[in-house]
N, C-alpha and C positions, 0 to 999 in steps of 0.2 A: 389386303388392308395388313394384316400382320406381319409381311414378310418387311414390311416399311417399318413398324414400331415393334422388331423384336428385343428391343431393351426401353428403360426407360429416358435414358441419352435420348434415345432417338426423336424423342419428343418434341427437342429442343431443336428446330431445324436449322440448317445453315442457308446464308442466301442463295445458293445454288439451288440446292433441293428446295426452298419456298417456292424458287422462280419458275423450277421446271413442271411443279405441283399447280402452279397459275395459268401457268401457258396451256396447261394440260385442261384445267379448268377450262378456261376462255374457248379450248377447242371444241370441248363435251357441248357449253352451253353453243356454242356458236349451232351446231346440230340440233341440241335438243330444241335450240327456236326455230326451226327450219322446219322440223316433226311438230311441235305444236303449234303455230302458226298454220303449217299444212292442214292440218285438220279446221281449220275456218275458210268459208267463203267469203274473200275480201271482196266489197262492192269495187264495181268497177268505173263507175262514175261517182264524182263528190253532190253534196245536195244542193240546193240552191245558193247557202251561203257560204259554197265550198268546202264546206264537211264532209270528210269518207265516216260513216258511221257501220256500227256492228254492234252486236249483244252476245256478251258473254256472261254465263253460268255466276252467282252471285247465290251462298245460299243464306247470306244475311241481310238481303231485299226481302220485301214479302212478296214481291213478284216470282223471288228467284232468278232473276235476271239483273244487268245494269248495262247502260249504254257507253261504250268508248267514242269518241271522236276527235278526229287529226286532221289538218288541213293536206296530211301528204300519206300514201300509203305505207312508207316506211317509216312512219312515225307512228302510226297506227298501229302497226307490225309488234313495235318495240313495246305499245301500251298493251297489248293481246301479250306479249311474252313476259313485263312486268306484273301483269294481272294473276297469270299463272305462277309465280311465284312468290305471291301473296297467300294467307291463309287458305282461301278456296281454291288453287291451283293446283293443277296439277305436275308442275316442273317437280323435278328432285331439290333440294334442300340440305344444306350442310348443317352440321354443328352449329357454328356463328352466325345462321343465316335466321334456324328454328329459335335461339336466344333473342335475336332484335322481334320476330314475330311474339315471344312467350311477352317480352316487356310490352308490346304494344296492347297485348290481350289483356294484361294486368289494367289500362287505363280506360279501354276502349268502354267499359261497361260500366263504366262510374257517373253519373251524373251531378251529383250534391256536386258543389265546385271544394267546398272546404274538403269531402273525404277523397277530393281529387289529389289537393297540394298534399295531403299525406301521401299519397300512393304515389308521386313522382318524388318525393324524395326517398319512399320504398326501391325505387326504381332506378336511382341516382347510387345507394349503396348496393344494390345489385348488380348495377354497373363497373363498379369500383371492386368487386369481387371476381366478377367475370376478366376485367382486367388482369388482376393480379392473379390469379390460377391457370386461364387458358388464352390470354392473347400471347399470338407468336408459336404455339403449340402446336402441330399438323394436325391433333385434335379439329382443330376448327375448319379445315378444308375439306374432312372427310364426310362425304353425303353421309346421311343418317341412315340410311339401310345398310351404309356398308360397315358402320362402325361394330368390333367384336368387343365381345366382354374383354379382351386381353387389351384390348385400345383403351378402353374405360378402366381397368385396372392400371396400365404402365401409365397413364394420367396422375390418377390418384397417388402411386406409387411416388413420379416425381414431382410431384407439389410437397407431400411428406419428406423426402430428402433434400429439397431444397428451402424448406421455413418449418419451423417449431410451431406445430399446429397444438393450441388446445383442441377441447371437443367441439365449443363453440365455433370457433374457427373452420373445422373439420368439416361440422354440419352445414355451415354454409356453401362451403363449396360443394357438398353433395347437391342441396336442395336447386343448386343452378341444375347440376347432370340433371336430377331428377325430375325437373321443369319441363329442361328440354323433351327429354322421353316421355313425358306424359302427355305431352302435346302431339308429339309426333305417332303415337298410340291413338290419341282417340281419335285424331282426325285420317286413322288410315296411310300415314306415310310410311310407316312399319307394323308387321304382323306380329313382330313379338316385342315386347319392351324388354329386351335387351339387359339395362342396367338392373332390373331385377333380380338377373339370375347372380350378382355379384356380392360375396361374401363381403360384408364391409365390416364382422368384428376379426377379422382376421388384422387387420390396422392397428386396432387398438393399443396395441404395444408399442407405437412409433407416434404417438400425442404424449405432449407434454402437460402436466399434473399443471390443472386448474387451479389458481389461486383459492385457499379455501377462503368462503364467504367472514369467518371469524378473524381473516389477516384484512379483510378490505373494509372493518368498520372500526369504531374509535371502543376504546372500552368505557366503562361510566364516568372513570375520575376523566380522561381526556373531554367527554361530552360537556363533563359540570365546567370544564376549565374553557372551553369552548364559549358555551352558553356565559358565563359570567363575563368575559373576554366583550361579546357581543352588547349585552346590557350595559356594562361600563362605558363602551364604544357610544349609544345611544344617546348615555346621559351628556358624553362630552359632545356629541355632534347627533343634536335632538331632528332635524328637519332632513336626513341622510336614510331617505325610505330603503335602500337597499338592506342596512343593517336589521329592519325590522323584516324584511322578507328573507331573510336567511334564517331568523328568527322560529320564525312559523314554519320554515321546512324542516327544520329540527323537530318542533315539537309534532308535527302531525304526521312526518314522512312521507312530504309530498314529491312525485316527480317535478324536476324543476321545471317544465314546462308548465304545470299546474299550478304553479303560483300567481304568477304573473295576472291571468285572464279574473282571478277572484275577484266577486263585486261585493259589494254591503248584500244586495239581497239575493244574494247566496246565501245569506246567514238567518236562518228562521227558526222558530220552534223547536232551538236548542240543537241544532246540526247546520252543518258548513256541507252546501252541497258542490261537488265536485262534477262539473259540467262542461269543461272548455278548458281547450290547453292552448299555449302560443307555441308555434312550429315555428323553426328556420326554414326559410326556403331555400334552398341550394341555390348557388347562382347557374347561370344558364346562359345560351345564346341571345335569350332574347332580355333576361333582367339580372342586375346585380342579385347577391346576396340578401334577403329581407326576413323581418319577422311578421309572422301573420295569427291572429288570433282564431284559430276554426271551434266552429261550435259542437267540438265532441271532444271524447277522452282518446290515451290511445288505444284503448280496449274498445273503444265506441259503447261504453257501457258507462251511465252515470252512476256516482254511488253518493252516498250520503257519511260524513263522518261526525260522530256527536260532540259538543263542543264541553271538554272537560274543563277542570279547575284552573289549570295552568293556561288553556287558551284561552278561556273566559278572562282569565287577567288580560291577558294579552291584546285582546281586542279594544279593551276599554281602555289599554295605553295608547295604541295606535287611534284609537276615536280623538282619544285626548290632542295627540299630535295633528291630526287632521286638522281639528277645530284650532289653534293655534295656529297655525300657519295659511290658515284657511286653503286648506287644499281646493275642496269643493271638488270634490269626483266622483263619480258611482266606484272608483276603483278603490281596493283598497292600498293598492301600492302607485299609486300614478309617479310618471317620470315624464322627463322631456324627451320623449321618442317620438316616432311617426305612427306608434299605436296609443302613445299617452301613458304608457304604463312601461315598468322596468322590463330589460330585457332576461335572456338568460343567462347570456354572458356579461351583462352587469353584475349580477348577483354573483357569478361562478369568478370575479374576479375579486370579489370583496372577500369570497371564502377564502381565496387563495391568499389576501393580505393576512388575513385571522389566523392563519393553521403555518402562515412562515413566523409571523409573530410570536407564536405560543411554538413555536420551534417540531411542531407536530408532524411535518412532512417526512413521509415515510420511506426509505430509498428502496428501489426498485419495485414498490408497488402503485399501480395508478389509484387514485383517489380523487372523488370528485365529491361535491353535497350529495349526489344518488345515496353515498357510505350510510349518511343518517335515516335509510331508507330501512338497511339492515339489522339497523338499532332499535327504529321504532318496529319493525316485524318481528324481532328476535323478544322483544319485553310483554308484546303482546302474547305469541305465542305461549314464552315462557309462565306469563301471569295467569295464563287460562288450562294449563296443565296441557300443554300441545295440542290446543284448536287451530290449526291452519286455515279450515275452512271462517273462523271469524276474522282474521288476520287476514284471507287473502279477500274479503268481501270489504273490509274498511280499505285495505289500502291498493286495492283494485289488480292486483294478478289471482291467477288460478292456486289452488293450494298447491299442486306441484311446485309452478315455477317458485312461489314462497319459499315451500322448503329446499329445492337446490338451489337456488341463489341468493338467497337472502337469508335464510335461515344461519345463526352464528351457532347455534347449541346451545345445549342447557346450560341453566346457571348453578354452575358448580356451589355455591353456597346453600341453593337449595338441594341439589341433589346429596350434601353433605347430611343436611340436617333429616332426609328421608333414611340415609343409611345407618345414622347414628338411633333410631327409632327402630331399625333391625332385632329381635330377638332373638338369637338363634341359640342361647341355652338358657 
């Protein structure tokens, strides 16, 4: 296969090359089918109901086997071959086919319907990444046991040459390759995990710099301007609920999906319990895009957030609004949607209007309400002399993620005060 992929450009095949590969695969699959079906003794006569039946191995069944049935022997042979191409089967599998199996395995063992929806959203993200990095490359069609170290290195190099990838995007591409080879190794489709032999550090010089967290957060002055604007807007439009939702997001540094499902009974004993989120279920063949409240957070860990004086004042104000406008809702932020609460997009739209009105939109930097999370995490870390553990518990991230993705840096006024206290003479 290295002869085919002797340079990065060769990975993107012409129509003629693709056609030749596809024809070769079809011929191989035809012979493979004959060989695999030939291992079975097909029934000579159908049952009383007209169906031909045969048992095949199924490691996931408690009995270790399952029955296939068809009206014709030809269809039964097709079913046998299709079974052998699945996770339990012995047929050889391509890079593309194993990716599909990885996706299927991700949701196969999830019973909770809420967790299943979250997993399906993750699958959609991985499908997007797969299409971006591997769709229509020759690597897709190579059998996993034929993929060499150079084949993997070539497709990595190709994507680094045609895209400007930062570390997060680069890791997303590697995640797909890693999981394909991991499944292939676990299922004995390969005897050696070739991907583990690739030296990934050599590509570090080709990655574009990730925008520093400090550039994707607001200054204290900007944050005050935003809060003042929102509070003035509330005075002029007292029943516009998204304005209150955005204020609480700033005060608590919550993820956008954690705001809509907040309920009054989540507030007790001086804490707000963060135990749910609203996710946007992606459009599929079965349904359009819609919002759904699920009974877990992004990390599947509930947490408590202490009610500060600012938050206490806010909750009193919001309670008053509920009373004045007779909202009569179990939720903090009711709205006329299918869920009965504000949607993530409604809050984002209001945020956009605020930022545009204040002329705070930053050129070439993508920012959203998530930026307020960086401000909140940074304030807590700096106020506690670098206590990332406390910040991670409050905001629901690991200390490493909080430091790498949200902490914007030390407070320079505090740093100056410390330096002035140094006595070197």
